[in-house]
C-alpha positions as a Markdown table, in Angstrom:
| # | Residue | x | y | z |
|---|---|---|---|---|
| 1 | Met | -40.9 | 3.4 | 40.0 |
| 2 | Gln | -37.8 | 5.0 | 38.8 |
| 3 | Lys | -37.7 | 5.4 | 35.1 |
| 4 | Arg | -35.0 | 3.4 | 33.2 |
| 5 | Arg | -32.2 | 6.0 | 32.0 |
| 6 | Ile | -31.2 | 6.1 | 28.5 |
| 7 | Leu | -28.8 | 7.9 | 26.4 |
| 8 | Ile | -29.3 | 8.2 | 22.3 |
| 9 | Thr | -26.0 | 9.5 | 21.2 |
| 10 | Gly | -26.3 | 11.4 | 17.6 |
| 11 | Ala | -29.5 | 12.9 | 18.8 |
| 12 | Ser | -29.9 | 15.6 | 16.7 |
| 13 | Gly | -29.9 | 13.5 | 13.4 |
| 14 | Phe | -32.9 | 12.1 | 11.3 |
| 15 | Ile | -32.7 | 8.4 | 13.2 |
| 16 | Gly | -31.4 | 9.7 | 16.6 |
| 17 | Ser | -34.1 | 12.3 | 16.9 |
| 18 | Thr | -36.9 | 9.7 | 15.9 |
| 19 | Val | -35.5 | 7.3 | 18.8 |
| 20 | Val | -35.7 | 10.2 | 21.3 |
| 21 | Asp | -39.5 | 10.6 | 20.3 |
| 22 | Arg | -39.8 | 6.9 | 21.0 |
| 23 | Ala | -38.0 | 6.7 | 24.3 |
| 24 | Leu | -39.9 | 9.5 | 25.6 |
| 25 | Ala | -43.4 | 7.9 | 24.5 |
| 26 | Leu | -42.1 | 4.6 | 26.3 |
| 27 | Gly | -41.5 | 6.3 | 29.6 |
| 28 | Tyr | -37.7 | 6.6 | 29.8 |
| 29 | Glu | -35.5 | 9.3 | 31.3 |
| 30 | Thr | -33.9 | 10.4 | 27.9 |
| 31 | Trp | -30.5 | 12.0 | 27.7 |
| 32 | Ala | -30.0 | 13.4 | 23.8 |
| 33 | Gly | -26.1 | 13.2 | 23.0 |
| 34 | Ile | -25.2 | 15.8 | 20.9 |
| 35 | Arg | -22.6 | 18.6 | 20.0 |
| 36 | Gly | -23.0 | 21.8 | 21.7 |
| 37 | Ser | -23.2 | 23.3 | 17.7 |
| 38 | Ser | -25.7 | 20.6 | 16.8 |
| 39 | Ser | -29.2 | 21.5 | 16.1 |
| 40 | Arg | -31.9 | 20.9 | 18.4 |
| 41 | Gln | -34.7 | 21.5 | 15.5 |
| 42 | Tyr | -36.3 | 18.3 | 16.5 |
| 43 | Leu | -35.5 | 17.7 | 20.1 |
| 44 | Gln | -37.8 | 20.6 | 21.6 |
| 45 | Asp | -39.7 | 18.6 | 24.3 |
| 46 | Glu | -38.8 | 20.1 | 27.9 |
| 47 | Arg | -38.5 | 16.3 | 29.3 |
| 48 | Ile | -35.3 | 15.7 | 27.2 |
| 49 | Asn | -31.9 | 15.9 | 28.8 |
| 50 | Phe | -28.8 | 16.9 | 27.1 |
| 51 | Ile | -25.2 | 15.9 | 27.2 |
| 52 | Asp | -22.1 | 16.6 | 25.0 |
| 53 | Leu | -19.8 | 13.6 | 25.5 |
| 54 | His | -15.9 | 14.0 | 24.3 |
| 55 | Tyr | -15.5 | 10.7 | 22.2 |
| 56 | Gly | -12.1 | 11.9 | 20.9 |
| 57 | Asp | -10.3 | 12.2 | 24.2 |
| 58 | Lys | -10.8 | 8.9 | 26.6 |
| 59 | Gln | -9.8 | 10.8 | 29.7 |
| 60 | Lys | -12.2 | 13.5 | 29.3 |
| 61 | Leu | -15.0 | 11.2 | 28.5 |
| 62 | Lys | -14.2 | 9.0 | 31.5 |
| 63 | Ala | -14.0 | 12.2 | 33.7 |
| 64 | Gln | -17.5 | 13.0 | 32.4 |
| 65 | Leu | -18.9 | 9.6 | 32.7 |
| 66 | Asn | -17.8 | 9.6 | 36.4 |
| 67 | Asp | -19.2 | 13.1 | 37.1 |
| 68 | Phe | -22.4 | 12.2 | 35.5 |
| 69 | Val | -22.8 | 8.7 | 37.8 |
| 70 | Glu | -22.2 | 10.8 | 40.8 |
| 71 | Lys | -25.2 | 13.4 | 40.0 |
| 72 | His | -27.6 | 11.1 | 38.3 |
| 73 | Gly | -26.6 | 7.3 | 38.3 |
| 74 | Arg | -25.3 | 5.3 | 35.3 |
| 75 | Phe | -27.3 | 5.2 | 31.9 |
| 76 | Asp | -29.3 | 2.0 | 32.2 |
| 77 | Glu | -29.2 | 1.6 | 28.2 |
| 78 | Ile | -26.9 | 3.3 | 25.7 |
| 79 | Val | -28.1 | 3.9 | 21.8 |
| 80 | His | -24.9 | 4.8 | 19.9 |
| 81 | Ile | -25.9 | 6.2 | 16.5 |
| 82 | Ala | -23.3 | 9.0 | 16.3 |
| 83 | Gly | -21.1 | 8.3 | 13.4 |
| 84 | Leu | -20.2 | 9.6 | 10.0 |
| 85 | Thr | -22.0 | 8.7 | 6.8 |
| 86 | Lys | -20.2 | 11.1 | 4.8 |
| 87 | Ala | -16.7 | 12.5 | 5.3 |
| 88 | Arg | -13.8 | 15.0 | 4.0 |
| 89 | Ser | -11.3 | 11.8 | 3.8 |
| 90 | Lys | -11.5 | 8.1 | 4.3 |
| 91 | Ser | -9.6 | 8.3 | 7.7 |
| 92 | Asp | -12.2 | 10.6 | 9.3 |
| 93 | Phe | -14.6 | 7.4 | 9.0 |
| 94 | Asp | -12.4 | 5.6 | 11.1 |
| 95 | Lys | -11.7 | 8.0 | 13.3 |
| 96 | Val | -15.4 | 8.6 | 14.3 |
| 97 | Asn | -16.9 | 5.5 | 13.6 |
| 98 | Tyr | -14.1 | 3.1 | 14.8 |
| 99 | Glu | -11.8 | 5.1 | 17.1 |
| 100 | Tyr | -14.8 | 7.4 | 19.0 |
| 101 | Thr | -16.9 | 3.9 | 19.6 |
| 102 | Arg | -13.8 | 2.1 | 21.1 |
| 103 | Asn | -13.0 | 5.0 | 23.3 |
| 104 | Phe | -16.7 | 4.7 | 24.5 |
| 105 | Ala | -16.9 | 1.6 | 25.3 |
| 106 | Glu | -13.2 | 1.7 | 26.9 |
| 107 | Ala | -14.1 | 4.5 | 28.9 |
| 108 | Leu | -17.3 | 3.0 | 30.3 |
| 109 | Ile | -15.6 | -0.5 | 31.0 |
| 110 | Glu | -12.7 | 1.5 | 33.1 |
| 111 | Thr | -15.3 | 3.7 | 34.9 |
| 112 | Asp | -17.6 | 0.7 | 35.7 |
| 113 | Thr | -20.5 | 2.3 | 34.1 |
| 114 | Val | -21.2 | -0.1 | 31.6 |
| 115 | Pro | -25.1 | 0.0 | 30.5 |
| 116 | Asn | -27.3 | -3.4 | 30.4 |
| 117 | Thr | -27.2 | -2.7 | 26.8 |
| 118 | Phe | -25.0 | -0.7 | 24.4 |
| 119 | Val | -26.8 | -0.6 | 21.0 |
| 120 | Phe | -24.2 | 0.0 | 18.4 |
| 121 | Thr | -26.0 | 1.1 | 14.8 |
| 122 | Ser | -23.8 | -0.2 | 12.1 |
| 123 | Ser | -25.1 | -0.5 | 8.7 |
| 124 | Leu | -25.9 | -3.1 | 5.5 |
| 125 | Ser | -22.9 | -1.9 | 4.0 |
| 126 | Val | -20.7 | -3.7 | 6.5 |
| 127 | Met | -21.7 | -6.7 | 4.5 |
| 128 | Gly | -20.2 | -5.6 | 1.1 |
| 129 | Pro | -21.5 | -7.0 | -2.3 |
| 130 | Gly | -24.1 | -9.8 | -2.0 |
| 131 | Asp | -25.1 | -12.4 | -4.6 |
| 132 | Glu | -25.6 | -10.6 | -7.9 |
| 133 | Ile | -26.4 | -13.9 | -9.8 |
| 134 | Gly | -28.9 | -15.7 | -8.1 |
| 135 | Tyr | -29.8 | -12.8 | -6.0 |
| 136 | Thr | -30.4 | -14.7 | -3.0 |
| 137 | Pro | -30.7 | -12.4 | 0.2 |
| 138 | Met | -27.7 | -12.0 | 2.6 |
| 139 | Cys | -27.9 | -14.1 | 5.5 |
| 140 | Ala | -26.5 | -13.7 | 9.0 |
| 141 | Asp | -23.7 | -16.6 | 8.0 |
| 142 | Lys | -22.4 | -14.5 | 5.5 |
| 143 | Ile | -18.8 | -13.3 | 6.1 |
| 144 | Pro | -18.9 | -9.3 | 6.0 |
| 145 | Ala | -16.6 | -7.8 | 2.9 |
| 146 | Ser | -17.4 | -4.4 | 2.9 |
| 147 | Asn | -15.9 | -2.6 | -0.2 |
| 148 | Thr | -16.9 | 1.2 | 1.0 |
| 149 | Ala | -14.5 | 3.5 | 3.4 |
| 150 | Tyr | -17.9 | 3.7 | 5.4 |
| 151 | Gly | -18.8 | 0.0 | 5.6 |
| 152 | Lys | -15.1 | -0.5 | 6.7 |
| 153 | Ser | -15.2 | 1.6 | 9.8 |
| 154 | Lys | -18.3 | 0.4 | 10.8 |
| 155 | Leu | -17.2 | -3.3 | 10.5 |
| 156 | Lys | -14.0 | -2.4 | 12.5 |
| 157 | Ala | -16.0 | -0.6 | 15.3 |
| 158 | Glu | -18.3 | -4.5 | 15.2 |
| 159 | Asn | -15.3 | -6.7 | 15.5 |
| 160 | Trp | -13.7 | -4.5 | 18.3 |
| 161 | Leu | -16.7 | -4.4 | 20.2 |
| 162 | Lys | -17.5 | -8.3 | 19.9 |
| 163 | Gly | -13.9 | -8.7 | 21.1 |
| 164 | Leu | -14.9 | -7.4 | 24.4 |
| 165 | Asp | -15.3 | -9.8 | 27.2 |
| 166 | Arg | -18.8 | -9.9 | 28.5 |
| 167 | Phe | -19.5 | -6.6 | 26.9 |
| 168 | Pro | -23.3 | -6.2 | 26.2 |
| 169 | Tyr | -23.2 | -5.3 | 22.6 |
| 170 | Leu | -26.2 | -5.5 | 20.5 |
| 171 | Ile | -25.4 | -4.8 | 17.0 |
| 172 | Leu | -28.1 | -3.4 | 13.9 |
| 173 | Arg | -27.5 | -3.5 | 10.6 |
| 174 | Pro | -30.1 | -1.2 | 9.0 |
| 175 | Thr | -30.6 | -1.0 | 5.1 |
| 176 | Gly | -32.0 | 2.3 | 3.6 |
| 177 | Val | -33.5 | 3.9 | 6.5 |
| 178 | Tyr | -36.3 | 6.9 | 5.4 |
| 179 | Gly | -38.8 | 8.7 | 6.9 |
| 180 | Pro | -39.7 | 12.2 | 8.0 |
| 181 | Arg | -36.6 | 14.3 | 8.5 |
| 182 | Asp | -34.6 | 12.4 | 6.2 |
| 183 | Arg | -32.8 | 14.5 | 3.3 |
| 184 | Asp | -31.1 | 11.6 | 1.5 |
| 185 | Tyr | -34.3 | 10.2 | -0.2 |
| 186 | Leu | -35.5 | 13.6 | -0.4 |
| 187 | Ile | -33.3 | 14.3 | -3.4 |
| 188 | Leu | -34.7 | 11.1 | -5.3 |
| 189 | Met | -37.9 | 12.3 | -4.5 |
| 190 | Arg | -38.1 | 15.8 | -5.9 |
| 191 | Ala | -36.6 | 14.6 | -9.1 |
| 192 | Val | -39.4 | 12.4 | -9.3 |
| 193 | Lys | -41.4 | 15.2 | -8.7 |
| 194 | Asn | -39.6 | 17.3 | -11.3 |
| 195 | Gly | -40.1 | 14.5 | -13.6 |
| 196 | Leu | -37.1 | 12.5 | -13.4 |
| 197 | Asp | -37.1 | 8.9 | -12.7 |
| 198 | Val | -33.2 | 7.9 | -13.0 |
| 199 | Gly | -31.5 | 4.8 | -12.4 |
| 200 | Ala | -28.1 | 3.8 | -11.9 |
| 201 | Gly | -27.0 | 0.7 | -14.4 |
| 202 | Phe | -28.7 | -1.8 | -16.7 |
| 203 | Arg | -28.5 | -4.9 | -14.5 |
| 204 | Lys | -31.8 | -5.8 | -12.2 |
| 205 | Gln | -30.9 | -4.0 | -8.7 |
| 206 | Leu | -32.6 | -5.4 | -5.5 |
| 207 | Leu | -33.2 | -2.7 | -2.8 |
| 208 | Ser | -34.5 | -3.2 | 0.8 |
| 209 | Phe | -36.0 | -0.4 | 3.3 |
| 210 | Ile | -37.0 | 0.3 | 6.7 |
| 211 | Phe | -38.9 | 3.1 | 7.7 |
| 212 | Val | -37.1 | 5.1 | 10.9 |
| 213 | Glu | -40.0 | 4.6 | 13.4 |
| 214 | Asp | -40.1 | 0.6 | 12.7 |
| 215 | Leu | -36.4 | 1.0 | 13.2 |
| 216 | Ala | -36.8 | 2.8 | 16.6 |
| 217 | Asp | -39.3 | -0.2 | 17.3 |
| 218 | Val | -36.7 | -2.7 | 16.9 |
| 219 | Ile | -34.2 | -1.2 | 19.4 |
| 220 | Phe | -36.8 | -0.9 | 21.8 |
| 221 | Ser | -38.2 | -4.3 | 21.8 |
| 222 | Leu | -34.4 | -6.0 | 21.6 |
| 223 | Ile | -33.8 | -3.5 | 24.5 |
| 224 | Glu | -36.7 | -4.5 | 26.4 |
| 225 | Arg | -36.4 | -8.3 | 26.0 |
| 226 | Asn | -32.3 | -8.0 | 27.4 |
| 227 | Ile | -31.1 | -9.4 | 24.1 |
| 228 | Cys | -27.4 | -8.5 | 23.5 |
| 229 | Arg | -24.2 | -9.7 | 22.1 |
| 230 | Lys | -26.1 | -10.4 | 18.7 |
| 231 | Glu | -25.9 | -8.9 | 15.6 |
| 232 | Tyr | -29.3 | -8.5 | 13.1 |
| 233 | Phe | -30.4 | -7.2 | 9.8 |
| 234 | Val | -32.8 | -4.7 | 9.7 |
| 235 | Ala | -35.1 | -4.5 | 6.8 |
| 236 | Asp | -39.0 | -4.6 | 6.4 |
| 237 | Gly | -38.7 | -7.7 | 4.6 |
| 238 | Asp | -39.7 | -6.9 | 1.3 |
| 239 | Val | -37.4 | -6.5 | -2.0 |
| 240 | Tyr | -37.7 | -4.1 | -4.8 |
| 241 | Thr | -36.7 | -2.9 | -8.0 |
| 242 | Asp | -35.3 | 0.7 | -8.3 |
| 243 | Ser | -38.3 | 0.9 | -10.8 |
| 244 | Glu | -40.6 | -0.4 | -8.5 |
| 245 | Phe | -39.4 | 2.3 | -5.9 |
| 246 | Asn | -39.8 | 4.8 | -8.1 |
| 247 | Ala | -43.2 | 3.8 | -9.0 |
| 248 | Ile | -44.2 | 4.2 | -5.3 |
| 249 | Val | -42.8 | 7.4 | -5.1 |
| 250 | Arg | -44.3 | 8.6 | -8.4 |
| 251 | Asp | -47.9 | 7.4 | -7.2 |
| 252 | Ala | -47.4 | 9.1 | -3.7 |
| 253 | Leu | -46.5 | 12.3 | -5.6 |
| 254 | His | -49.7 | 11.9 | -8.0 |
| 255 | Lys | -47.0 | 11.9 | -10.8 |
| 256 | Lys | -48.2 | 10.2 | -13.9 |
| 257 | His | -45.5 | 11.5 | -16.7 |
| 258 | Val | -42.0 | 11.2 | -15.8 |
| 259 | Leu | -38.9 | 10.4 | -18.0 |
| 260 | Arg | -37.5 | 7.4 | -17.1 |
| 261 | Ser | -33.7 | 7.1 | -17.7 |
| 262 | Lys | -30.5 | 4.7 | -16.8 |
| 263 | Ile | -27.0 | 6.0 | -16.5 |
| 264 | Pro | -24.3 | 3.5 | -17.3 |
| 265 | Leu | -22.1 | 3.0 | -14.4 |
| 266 | Phe | -19.2 | 4.0 | -16.3 |
| 267 | Leu | -20.3 | 7.7 | -16.4 |
| 268 | Ile | -21.4 | 7.6 | -12.5 |
| 269 | Lys | -17.9 | 6.4 | -11.5 |
| 270 | Pro | -15.7 | 9.2 | -12.7 |
| 271 | Ala | -18.4 | 11.8 | -11.8 |
| 272 | Ala | -18.3 | 10.4 | -8.6 |
| 273 | Val | -14.6 | 11.0 | -8.1 |
| 274 | Ile | -14.3 | 14.1 | -9.7 |
| 275 | Asn | -17.0 | 15.6 | -7.5 |
| 276 | Glu | -15.4 | 14.1 | -4.2 |
| 277 | Lys | -11.9 | 15.6 | -5.1 |
| 278 | Ile | -13.7 | 18.9 | -5.7 |
| 279 | Ala | -15.2 | 19.0 | -2.3 |
| 280 | Ala | -11.8 | 17.8 | -0.9 |
| 281 | Leu | -10.2 | 20.7 | -2.5 |
| 282 | Phe | -12.9 | 22.8 | -0.7 |
| 283 | Gly | -12.5 | 21.1 | 2.7 |
| 284 | Lys | -16.3 | 19.7 | 2.4 |
| 285 | Ala | -17.6 | 16.3 | 2.9 |
| 286 | Thr | -20.1 | 15.3 | -0.3 |
| 287 | Thr | -22.6 | 12.6 | -0.6 |
| 288 | Phe | -21.7 | 11.9 | -3.9 |
| 289 | Asn | -18.5 | 10.2 | -3.9 |
| 290 | Ser | -16.7 | 7.1 | -4.4 |
| 291 | Asp | -18.0 | 5.0 | -1.8 |
| 292 | Lys | -21.7 | 6.3 | -3.1 |
| 293 | Tyr | -20.6 | 4.8 | -6.7 |
| 294 | Arg | -19.7 | 1.4 | -5.0 |
| 295 | Ile | -23.1 | 1.6 | -3.2 |
| 296 | Met | -25.0 | 2.3 | -6.5 |
| 297 | Lys | -23.1 | -0.4 | -8.3 |
| 298 | Gln | -24.4 | -2.9 | -5.8 |
| 299 | Arg | -27.2 | -4.9 | -7.3 |
| 300 | Asn | -28.3 | -7.1 | -4.6 |
| 301 | Trp | -29.4 | -5.3 | -1.2 |
| 302 | Ala | -31.8 | -8.0 | 0.0 |
| 303 | Cys | -31.1 | -9.4 | 3.5 |
| 304 | Asp | -32.7 | -12.3 | 5.5 |
| 305 | Ile | -34.7 | -11.0 | 8.8 |
| 306 | Thr | -35.6 | -14.6 | 9.9 |
| 307 | Pro | -33.4 | -13.8 | 13.0 |
| 308 | Leu | -35.7 | -10.5 | 13.8 |
| 309 | Lys | -38.7 | -12.3 | 13.6 |
| 310 | Glu | -37.9 | -15.3 | 15.3 |
| 311 | Asp | -36.3 | -13.3 | 18.5 |
| 312 | Ile | -38.9 | -10.4 | 18.5 |
| 313 | Gly | -41.6 | -11.3 | 16.8 |
| 314 | Phe | -40.9 | -8.6 | 14.2 |
| 315 | Gln | -43.6 | -7.3 | 11.9 |
| 316 | Pro | -43.0 | -3.9 | 10.2 |
| 317 | Ala | -45.8 | -1.3 | 11.3 |
| 318 | Tyr | -45.0 | 0.3 | 7.6 |
| 319 | Arg | -44.5 | -0.9 | 4.0 |
| 320 | Leu | -42.6 | 0.8 | 1.6 |
| 321 | Lys | -45.8 | 2.1 | 0.0 |
| 322 | Glu | -47.3 | 3.3 | 3.5 |
| 323 | Gly | -44.0 | 4.5 | 4.5 |
| 324 | Val | -43.4 | 6.9 | 1.5 |
| 325 | Glu | -46.7 | 8.0 | 1.4 |
| 326 | Lys | -46.3 | 9.3 | 5.2 |
| 327 | Thr | -42.7 | 10.5 | 4.5 |
| 328 | Ile | -44.0 | 12.5 | 1.6 |
| 329 | Ala | -47.1 | 14.1 | 3.5 |
| 330 | Trp | -44.4 | 15.6 | 6.1 |
| 331 | Tyr | -42.2 | 17.0 | 3.7 |
| 332 | Lys | -45.0 | 18.7 | 1.9 |
| 333 | Lys | -46.3 | 19.8 | 5.0 |
| 334 | Glu | -42.6 | 20.9 | 6.2 |
| 335 | Gly | -42.1 | 22.7 | 2.7 |
| 336 | Trp | -39.5 | 20.5 | 1.6 |
| 337 | Leu | -41.3 | 19.1 | -1.3 |
C-alpha cells in the first residue's frame, strides 16, 4: 500500500518539526518545506524529504509544483505552518502570512494539485479581545476582531481561503503553544528559575494553553477523518490565571521562593514601543513590541473547544502540569535551563 504523501511547511520551527515527527510516526511519506538557510537541527531523520518552495513568486511556485508532480505525484495533505510571528515591519506580516498563503493556494489550484486537506495554522490572536467583564470563553460564533498586526494578517489569510470555492481548507486557531524546542516560554521559565515571577497588569487575566504534541495529534485526527472547510480553536480546555501558570512552572522547577511582582500596563506599553523602534533601527525583528503589548494587555484567553471534542473526541494527553514538567525536563537535558 502506497504511503500518503504530506507536506509540512515551516518544518524547521518548533511546531513544524513536531508535526514532522508525528507524520513519520504515522507512516506518511513526509516532505519538510524549509528554506535553504533554515536549520535542520530537529530534522535529522533519514526518512525526511526536503523541498524549498518559493511562496513569494507564484510562477516559480507553479513550476516547482508541476515538476514535483511529474517526479513524485501530488501531495495528499498539506499542513501550512510557515509564517511570521515577529517582523521588522507590520507590512512583512501581510506579505508572509497572507500574500504567501494566497500565492500557495492559487498555485495549487492553477496546477490542479490541490490536496485532500490544506491545514492552515492560524492563531487565537485573530479573535481580538474576549469578554473581559464576565470572562466567558470565546465561542466559534464570535466575530473575529484582531487588534494586532500579526492577528490581522492571519485573519486576512483565513478569510481569503474561506472565499475559495470548494477549496479544502482546515483552519486551526491554537492558543499559547508550548513544549520542547520552544524558546518563547523558555524566557518566562528562566525568569522563574532566577527567582522572578512577573505579571503584566493588575486585573485578573485568564490564560489557555496547548502542548505541542497535542496540537500535532489534533492536526492528524482532523486530517484522517477527512474534515475540511471548518475552523477550530485548539486548547487543552482548561484556563489558568497568570499566577496559577507561574505556580505550576515554579513547582516543576522545585523553586520554593520567588519574588512576585506586577508591572503596570502603562509602563509596559512605552517600553514595548521603544524596543520595537530600536530593533527597527538595526533592521531586526523583536518579540517584545507593540503587538506583544496588546497580547499582554488582553485579559481573557479562554476559548471553547466543544466543536473539537464533538468532531474528533479530543482529549489532551497533556494537561498544563504534565506538559510543563516534560518541557522543563527537555530544557534541562538540552542545557537550556
